[in-house]
N, C-alpha and C positions, 0 to 999 in steps of 0.2 A: 710555525717555522716551515712546515711542509707546504703550506699554501703559497708562501713566497717562493720556495724552491720550484714548485709546479708552475707558478706564473712566469718565472724567469727561464726555466730550462725545459718545461714541458713535463707531462706525466710519464714517469719511467715505467718500463715493463716489469722491473724487479728492484727491490731494495734489499741490500745485504747489510746486516748489522751485527753487533755484538749481542750477547745473551743477557745484557743488563736488564733489570726490571723495568727501567724507563723505556727501553726499546720494545720489550714485549707488550707493555701497556700501550705504547704508541701504535703498535700493530692492531691491537684489539679496538682502540678508538677509531683508527682509520677504517677498519673493516665495518664497524658499526655505522660510521658516517656514510660510507659508500652504500651500505644496505638501506639506510634510511633515505638516501638520495634517490635510489632506484625506485622507491615507491611513488615518487612524483613522476607522472608520465612525461612532462615536458623535459625535465632534467634527465630522465632515464634515456631519452633519445641521444642526448649529447655524450653522456658518460658510459653508455653501454659497452663501448669498446675498450674501456680502461680497466683492465683487471691487473692489479698490482700483486706480483708474487713476492711475498716477504720471506727472505731467506736469512738464516742465522748461521754464524760460524759454529763449528763443533764446540760443545761445552768444554771448558778447561783446555782450550787450544788457542791461546791469545796470539800465537805467531801467525795464524791465518788472517788476522786483521792487520798485519804488518804494513801493508800499503797505506791504508787510511790512517793508521796510527802515526806513520811518518808525516803524512800531510797535516794531521792535527798538530804535531810538533812544530812544523814549519809555520803554520798559522799562528800558534801561540807565541813563537819566537819573534815573528814579524810584528805582531801587535805589541809585545813587550818592548821591542826595540823602538817602535814608532811612538808609543804612548808613555813609556816609562811608568812612573807612579801616578801620573795624572788620571783623574776619574772623569771620563767624557760624559756628555749627555747621551741619551739614547740615540738621537739622530746622528751625533758625531761618531758614536760606536758603530752604528749601522753603516755609515759611510766608510769608516776605517775598515770594517770587515769586507765590504764590497771591493774596496781598493786593494786590500791584501789578496782577495780572491783573484782580482784582475792581474795583479803582479805575479802571483804564483802560476796562474794559467798561461801567462805569456812569456815565462822564462824558458830558455831552451832546454830540451830533454837530453841533448847530446852535446859534446864539445863543439864549439863553433870555431871553424878554421877561418883564417883570413884568406881572401882570394876572390876569384870571379863569382863563385857560388855562395859567398858569405851571406847574402841576403835570403837564401833559402834555408831557413832553420826549422826544425820540427819542435812545435810547442804543444802542450796539452790542449789549448783552446782550438788548435787546428783540427782536432777530431770532431769538435762540435760546430765550430764556425770557421770555415776556411778563410784565411787572410784577414783575420780579425785584427784591428788596430785600436790601440788605446787612444781616445780623443784627447786633444790638448786640454789642460785645465783652463777654466775661465781666468782671463788675465784682468786683474783689477785696474791696471793702468789704462786699458782700452775702454773703460766705461765712460760714458758721457757725463761730465760733471754738471752740465746745464740741465739735464733731465732728472728731476727729483724722483720720478716714478713712485710717488707716494711714500718716499722714505725721507725722513728729516735728515739734515746734514750730519748732526751728531750721531744718529743711528748708523749712517753710512760709514762714518769713521770706525765705529765699533765693528761693523760687518767687514770692513777692509782689514782690520786687525785680526779678526777671527779667520778670514780667508787666508791671511799670511800665515797664521798658526797652522791651519789645515794643510797649506802647501808645504810648510816646513816638515810637518809630520809625514806627509806623503813622500817627500824627497828622502827623508830619513829612512822610511820604510823600504823605498825602492833601493836605496844604497845598501841597506842591511840585507835585503833579499838577494841582491846580486852578489854581495860578498859571501853570502852563505851558499849561493847556487854553484859556484866553482868547486868548492870541496865536495858538495853533494854529487856532482857529475863524476868526480874521480872515484868516489866510493861505490 
């Protein structure tokens, strides 16, 4: 999981986590991996500048993790609203998680007023990637029906149906997140 995070967001200077045994084990595994990697001269040139400081919140002080606990709640709520009781495949779940991440990172942090400056909103993603826009989803209707692209016609119909389900889940998730975002901004 950390490999994917590092590949998408870069290697952080520090990681702050709870004191759960899973996280303390994760730190020891990461430190061991970095130590083993540094023994390889070629790799050590690349990663020599990446020292990750692993920080823990104070034991028996769960309120210190309130910020990320609230984000976890938002992610779980969005996934529950978009998937319901359906059990997705691994790829579908990974896609849903990334879409929920995108939706939560592009929602406004403050109340958005209507007016001439309404397009200048502050979002979490703006701290990492300024002016980030979510790309439009692939439109099934724009596909060329004459180009089989090595996909049989009956399989294309299944893929189109699956694409429609994914689009419906994404729309449901976006609507649920926006409905949840307004009360969150008030509190």
